[in-house]
matplotlib code that plots the C-alpha trace (Angstrom):
import matplotlib.pyplot as plt

x = [1.0, 1.3, 1.7, 5.2, 5.7, 8.9, 10.1, 12.8, 13.2, 15.4, 17.3, 17.9, 18.5, 16.3, 18.6, 18.4, 14.6, 14.1, 15.9, 14.1, 10.7, 11.6, 12.7, 10.3, 7.7, 4.2, 2.4, -0.8, 0.6, 3.7, 3.5, 6.4, 7.0, 9.5, 10.4, 7.3, 8.9, 9.1, 5.5, 4.3, 7.0, 5.5, 1.9, 2.7, 3.8, 0.8, 2.9, 1.0, 2.6, 2.4, 3.8, 6.1, 4.2, 1.3, 0.4, -1.6, -3.0, -5.8, -4.7, -3.0, -0.5, 1.8, 5.2, 6.9, 3.9, 2.1, -1.7, -3.6, -5.6, -2.4, -1.1, -4.3, -4.4, -0.8, -1.7, -0.7, -2.9, -1.2, 0.6, 2.8, 1.7, 3.5, 6.7, 9.2, 11.6, 8.8, 7.9, 11.5, 13.3, 10.4, 8.6, 5.3, 2.5, -0.6, -2.8, -0.8, -0.8, -4.6, -5.1, -2.9, -5.0, -8.2, -6.9, -5.7, -9.0, -11.0, -8.9, -9.3, -5.8, -5.1, -3.0, -0.3, 0.0, 3.4, 3.6, 6.4, 7.7, 11.0, 11.9, 10.6, 9.9, 7.7, 6.1, 2.5, 2.4, 4.0, 1.7, -1.5, -0.5, 0.3, -2.9, -5.1, -3.5, -4.0, -7.6, -8.9, -12.5, -13.3, -11.7, -11.8, -11.7, -11.5, -9.1, -6.2, -3.3, -1.1, 2.6, 4.1, 7.8, 9.6, 12.1, 14.9, 14.7, 14.7, 18.0, 19.6, 19.8, 18.0, 14.3, 12.0, 11.4, 8.3, 7.0, 7.5, 5.9, 2.9, 2.6, 2.6, 0.3, -2.2, -2.0, -2.6, -5.5, -7.1, -6.6, -8.1, -11.1, -11.7, -11.5, -12.7, -14.5, -12.3, -9.3, -7.0, -4.7, -1.2, 2.2, 5.6, 8.6, 12.1, 15.1, 13.1, 15.3, 15.7, 17.5, 15.0, 11.6, 10.9, 11.1, 9.2, 6.4, 5.6, 4.2, 0.6, 1.7, -0.5, 2.6, 5.9, 7.6, 11.2, 13.6, 17.2, 16.5, 13.9, 16.6, 18.1, 15.8, 17.3, 16.7, 13.1, 12.6, 14.0, 11.6, 8.7, 9.7, 10.1, 6.6, 5.2]
y = [18.1, 19.1, 16.1, 14.9, 13.0, 11.1, 10.4, 7.8, 7.9, 5.0, 4.6, 2.1, -1.7, -4.4, -4.5, -0.7, -0.7, -3.5, -1.4, 1.8, 0.2, -1.0, 2.4, 4.8, 6.5, 5.2, 8.5, 9.0, 12.3, 10.6, 9.0, 7.1, 6.7, 3.9, 1.9, -0.2, -3.5, -2.3, -1.2, -4.4, -4.0, -0.7, -1.8, -4.9, -2.5, -0.1, 2.7, 4.9, 4.3, 5.5, 4.8, 7.1, 6.6, 4.8, 3.6, 5.9, 2.8, 0.4, -2.4, -5.3, -6.0, -3.1, -4.6, -3.0, -0.9, -1.0, -0.3, 1.8, -1.3, -3.3, -0.5, -0.2, -4.0, -4.0, -1.6, 1.8, 4.7, 7.5, 8.0, 10.7, 12.0, 14.3, 14.5, 16.9, 14.0, 12.1, 15.2, 16.2, 12.8, 10.7, 13.5, 12.8, 14.6, 16.3, 13.5, 10.9, 12.9, 13.3, 9.6, 8.7, 11.0, 9.4, 5.9, 6.6, 8.2, 5.4, 2.8, 4.7, 6.1, 9.7, 11.3, 13.9, 16.0, 17.6, 21.0, 23.6, 26.4, 26.5, 30.0, 32.9, 34.7, 32.0, 30.8, 31.8, 30.8, 27.4, 26.7, 27.7, 25.4, 22.4, 22.8, 23.2, 20.3, 18.0, 19.0, 20.1, 21.4, 19.4, 18.8, 15.0, 14.7, 16.9, 14.3, 15.3, 16.8, 19.4, 19.3, 22.7, 22.1, 25.0, 23.2, 25.6, 24.7, 20.9, 19.5, 22.9, 22.9, 26.2, 26.1, 29.0, 31.5, 31.3, 34.5, 33.1, 29.8, 31.6, 33.8, 30.9, 28.6, 31.4, 32.0, 28.3, 28.1, 31.2, 30.0, 26.6, 28.3, 30.6, 27.9, 24.7, 26.3, 24.3, 25.0, 22.0, 20.6, 21.9, 20.7, 22.3, 20.5, 21.7, 21.2, 20.4, 18.9, 18.5, 21.8, 24.1, 22.3, 24.0, 27.4, 26.2, 25.0, 28.6, 28.9, 28.2, 24.9, 22.0, 19.7, 19.0, 16.6, 15.7, 13.9, 13.4, 14.0, 11.2, 8.5, 8.8, 7.7, 10.1, 13.1, 11.8, 11.8, 15.3, 16.5, 15.0, 16.6, 20.0, 19.8, 18.9]
z = [22.4, 18.8, 16.4, 15.5, 12.2, 11.7, 8.1, 8.0, 4.2, 3.1, 6.3, 9.1, 8.9, 10.6, 13.7, 14.1, 13.7, 16.3, 18.9, 17.7, 18.2, 21.7, 22.8, 21.1, 23.4, 22.8, 22.2, 20.1, 18.8, 17.4, 13.9, 12.3, 8.5, 8.2, 5.1, 4.2, 5.1, 8.7, 9.1, 10.9, 13.5, 14.6, 14.4, 16.6, 19.3, 18.8, 17.5, 15.0, 11.6, 8.0, 4.6, 2.7, -0.5, -2.1, -5.6, -7.8, -9.5, -8.4, -10.7, -9.0, -11.8, -11.0, -10.2, -7.1, -6.2, -2.9, -2.9, -0.4, 0.7, 1.3, 3.5, 5.4, 5.9, 7.1, 9.9, 8.4, 9.3, 7.4, 4.1, 2.7, -0.8, -3.1, -1.1, -2.7, -3.5, -5.3, -7.3, -8.2, -8.7, -9.9, -11.8, -10.2, -12.0, -10.6, -11.9, -10.0, -6.8, -6.9, -7.7, -4.6, -2.4, -3.7, -3.2, 0.3, 1.4, -0.1, 1.8, 5.0, 5.3, 6.3, 3.6, 4.4, 1.3, 1.0, -0.7, -0.8, -2.9, -4.8, -3.5, -1.6, -4.9, -6.3, -3.1, -3.7, -7.3, -6.4, -3.5, -5.4, -8.3, -6.0, -4.0, -7.1, -8.9, -5.8, -5.0, -8.4, -8.0, -5.0, -1.5, -1.7, 2.1, 5.2, 6.7, 4.5, 6.4, 4.6, 5.3, 4.3, 3.4, 1.6, -0.6, 0.1, 3.8, 3.5, 4.5, 4.8, 8.5, 8.6, 9.3, 8.6, 11.5, 13.6, 12.0, 8.4, 9.4, 10.8, 7.8, 5.3, 7.3, 7.8, 4.0, 3.2, 5.6, 4.2, 0.6, 1.4, 3.2, 0.3, -2.4, -0.6, 2.4, 4.8, 7.0, 7.1, 9.8, 8.7, 9.9, 9.1, 7.8, 6.7, 8.9, 12.0, 14.7, 18.5, 18.8, 17.1, 17.6, 21.0, 19.3, 16.3, 18.5, 19.3, 15.7, 14.7, 13.0, 14.2, 14.2, 12.6, 10.1, 10.9, 8.6, 9.7, 13.4, 13.4, 12.9, 16.4, 19.3, 21.8, 19.4, 19.0, 22.8, 23.1, 20.4, 22.2, 25.5, 23.8, 22.3, 25.7]

ax = plt.figure().add_subplot(projection="3d")
ax.plot(x, y, z, "-o")
ax.set_aspect("equal")
plt.show()
């Protein structure tokens, strides 16, 4: 089965999460990114879990921040880095994203680096810039997963076609191999749901990142079945 990553964003209350954890299939290829306060609830049930963000700082006097070592100690195995909302709303800079990647790798977390173009016209320029800013002159780690999420597809209800996904993932892999001599594990995100994931699974994507569809356990089960 291809991997399925579920990003809850800032959704679900404790009562909802408790029922969610009880019902979610225990599958090694399923990773949940809940709000950080819920991470221990998933780890206690052996559900692979990640954080939606991590601090770029190693200092322990940063109010409201959560360090990579704290996340690792809480049971998280993965962390999202450079999500489009963090880039756009919080104005995250390239130096912060690289520091987050370095901190996550050093702590033993698997980073999921999110990249995506603003438009079809700017896609190659945007992607090259984001990859170069994140990795610089060195790869950092071969364990970094890349999540390709075209910004115009996120939340639109309209995912890219299988052909477009294949074209872009092939381009990213080729570019990474040319610059860093490595072909990364790449997942696709952008309006992935229980209705289109079966078709999307025909693409060369190594997995998928779902947002809104991840909040309902029945939709999650349908997505898992479609991938199998």
